[in-house]
N, C-alpha and C positions, 0 to 999 in steps of 0.2 A: 171623583177625587177633586176635580176643578171647582165644583160647587162647594165642596167642603173647605177648600182652601180660600175660596171667596168669602165664605161666612166667617171663618176663623179670622181673616184679615180685617174684616168689617168689625168683628166683635173687639179685636185688639185695638183698632183705631178709635172706636167709640169709647172703650174702657180708658184708654190712655188720655183722650181728650177730656173726659169727665174728671178724671184723676187729677190732670193738670189744672183744670179750671177750679176744682175743689181746693187744691193746695194754694192756688193764688188768692182765692176768696178768704180762705183761712188766715193767710199772711195779712191781707188787707184789713180783715176784720180785727185781728190782734193789734195791728198797728194802730187802727182807728180807736180802738177801746183804750189802748194805752195813752193815746194822745188825749182823748176825751177825759179820761179818769185823771190824767196829771193836770189838765187845764182846770177841771172842776175842783180838784183838791186844792190847787194853788189859789184859784178865785175865792174858794170858801175860807181858806186860811188867811188871805190877805184882807178880805173885806168883812167888816163887822155888820150886825143887823142894821144899824143906823145908816152905814154907808150904802147898803144894798137898798134900803128904802129910799134914800136920797137919789140913788142911781135910777130906780124904777120911776120916781116922780120926774126926773129930768127926761127920761126916755118918753114918758107919756106927754110931757109938755113939747118935746121935739116932734112927736107924731101928731099932736093937735096942730102945731104950726104948719106942718106939711100935709099935703093931701095924702090919703091912704092909698097905697098901690093897689092895683087891681089884682085879682086872682089869676087872670091869664098871664100878666107880666111875671108874676111870682112863679107860677108853673113853668113858664118858658126858661127863666133863670135857673130854676131847680133842675129842669131837664138838661139844660146846658151844663150844669155842674155834674151830671152823672157820667161816669167814665164808660168807655166802650167795653172794657173787660168785665164790668159789672152788669152788662145786659143780660137778659134772659136767653139762654141757649136751649133750643129744642132738639133732642136728639133725632137721629134718622129713623124713620119708620113711625113716628109719633105725631099727635096732633095737639093743638092748643087747648082743645076741649078736655084733654086728658089731665091738665094740670089744675090742682085745686085752687092754686092762687089766682087763676083767671076770673074767678067770681068776683074779685074786688076791683077789676079793671073798670067795670061799668057802674058799680055800686059803691056808695061810701059806706065805710065801716061803721060799726056801732060806736057812738060816742055821746056821752051825756053833756050836750052842748050847754044846756041850761045851767047845770052846776059849774061847769067851766066859766060860762059867761058871768054867773054871780060871783065866783071867786075873783075873776079879773076885774069886775066892777068894785068889788071890796077892796082889791089891791090898788085902785085908783086909776084904772084905764078907762078910756071912753068907749062908747058903743061901737064906733068904727074900728077902734084899735082891738076891741074884743072880737069882732067879726073877722078881721084880718088874721089874728092869732088863731082863732078856731080853723079858718080856712088852711092856714099853714100847718096846724096839727093834722088835719085831715089828709092833706097832701103827703106830709111825712109818713103817715101810717099807710097810705097807699103805696108810696114808694118803697118803704121797708118791707111791706108784705109782698109786693111784686119781686123784691130781691130774695125772698125766701127760697124760691126754686133754684136760684143760682147758688145760694149758700148751702142749703140743705137738700139732700137727695130725697125723692119720693119713695115711699115704700114699695109700691109697684114697680118702680124703675129698678130698685134694688133686687126685687124678686125676678124681674125679667133678666137683669144682669147676672144674677146667680144662676138662673136657669140656662142662660146662654153659656155661662162659664162651666156649669156642670156638664151641658151637652157637648161643648168644645173639649172639656176634659175627658169625657167618655169616648168621644170620637178619636181624640188623640190617644187615649189608652188603648182603644181598639186598634188604631193604626200602628201603635207601637208594638202591641203584641202580634199583630199581623206581620209587621216588618220583622220583629224578632223571630217569629216562627219561619218566616221566608228566608231570613239570614241563616237560622239554624238549619234549615233544609238545604240551602246553598252550600253551607259549610259541610253538612253530611254528604252531599253529592261530591263535593270537592274531595273530602276524605276518601270517599269510595273510589273516586278516580284516581287519587294518589295511591291508594292500596292497589288498585289494579295496575297502575303503571309500576308500582314497586314489584308486584308479583311477576309482571311481564319482564321487567329488567332483571329480577332474580333469576327467572327461568332461562333468559338469555345468557346470563352470566354463568349459570350452571351449565347450559349447553356449551358455551365457550370453553369453560374449565374442562369438561369432558373431552371436548374436541382437541384441546391443548394437550391433555393427558395422553389421548390416543396418538396425536401426532409425535408427542415426545417418545412415547413407546415405540412407534414405527421408526422415528429416527434413531433411537437407541438400538433397535434390531438391525436396521440398515448399517449402522456403525459397527455393530457386532460382527455382522456378515462381511463387511468390508474388511474388518480387522482379521477375521478368520481367513478371508481370501489372501490378504496380504502375508499372514503368517504362513499359509500353505505355499504361497509364491516364494517366501523366503526360504521355507524348507526345500522346495524344488531346486531353488538356486543353489542352496547349500548342498544338496545331493548332487546337483550337476557339477559343482565345483569339486566335490569329494571324488566324483567319478572321474573328472578330468585330472584331478591330482593322482588318483590311483592308477588311471590308464597311462599318464605321463610317467609315473614312478615305475609302473610295470614295464613300459617300453624302455625306459632308461635302464632299469635293472636287467631286463632281457638283452638289451644291446651290450650292456656291460658283461653279463653273463656269456652272451655269445662271443664277445671279444675275448673274454677270459678263456672260454672253451677253445676258441681257435688259437689263442696263445698256448694254452696247455697241450691242446692237440699237436700243434707244431713242435713245441718243445719235446713232447713225448715221442713224436716221429723221429725228431733229431736224436733224442736219447736212444730210441730203439734201433736207429740206424748206426749210431755210435756203437751201442752195446752189440749189435750184430757184427759190425765190423771188428770190434775187439775180440768178439767171440770167435769170428772167423780167423782173425789173426792168431788168436791163442791156439785155436784148433790146428791151423795150418802149421804153426810153430812146433806145436807138440807132435804133430804128424811127421814133420821133418825131422824132429829130434828122434822120433822113434824109428823112422827109417834109417836114420844115420846111426842110431845105436844098433839096429839090426845089422846094418852093413858092417859095422865094426865087429859085431859078434861073428859074423860069417867069416871074415878074413882078418887074422891077427898077424901083423908083420913081425919078423924077428928083429929084435933090437939089441944091439950090442952096445952096452953102455960102458963108459969109462968110470973109474972110481969117483972122479968129480961129479959126475951125473947123478950118483947115488945120493950125494948130499943134497943135490937140488931136488931130487924126489922127495926127500924127507922134508925139505923146506915146503914143497908145494903140496904136501898132503893135507895140510890144515886149510887150504883154500877150498872154496867151493867151485865145483866145476862149472855150474850154471854161470856164475859171475864171470869166470874166465872166458867162457864161450860168448 
């Protein structure tokens, strides 16, 4: 995995550096082309053929008056004019021999110098001026050809980049699929763990519900039993109170009955005694009367009455003898 990451980072750096360099070169090229095209158009529009010919003659006279510069001085000046960003960049892991433009570093490119020399002579240049111009053209060709590798990418480099990109893409795809499968497996395991925990929690909840139901039923039965016991206790208390009330009432009634009985018996005895006394009195009075009557019947005295006594006897005949006695 570390080797793959190192290769991936290396490919990204190489690709990004080449791409930035390619964009910078394209910008410079377009800018230079626009400037060169504008300058050439302006010079062509402003100068007539006669003016161009007179300018070439004045340049040839100026070159004849001055000594021709050497090729080394021109090369040094041109090399000093080359920018650092336009230098040839060799990618990592490659050699200089692999670049096709390296064949022009030690060899001069093909150029028909005779035809160019003849054309320059016909234009009015001297031999030294023609040689210097040809050397300048050769140097420009060498510099332009050496810059081809920086401006345009090689075919085998593109193939290598494509191969590296495809391999990196394939490795990334494999890693993505692997990580996706791993993530899916992790999610599946997590789901299984969650399901297991859910089942465990559901079982615990069911057990707790069953225990709560049993506890509630036990509590209900206990409350029922306590209620029945309390009801029985209340009934017993009611019976005790009823028994106490009945016993108290019975005792009170019995005491009242006893008191009434004693009162009745006392008054009954009194009435009996009174009745016996009265009966005895009546009996004795009757007996005395009978004895007295018998005594009267046995001895009747001779009574001599006067005439006034007869009237009294008539008067007393209506009276009751018992009342008189």
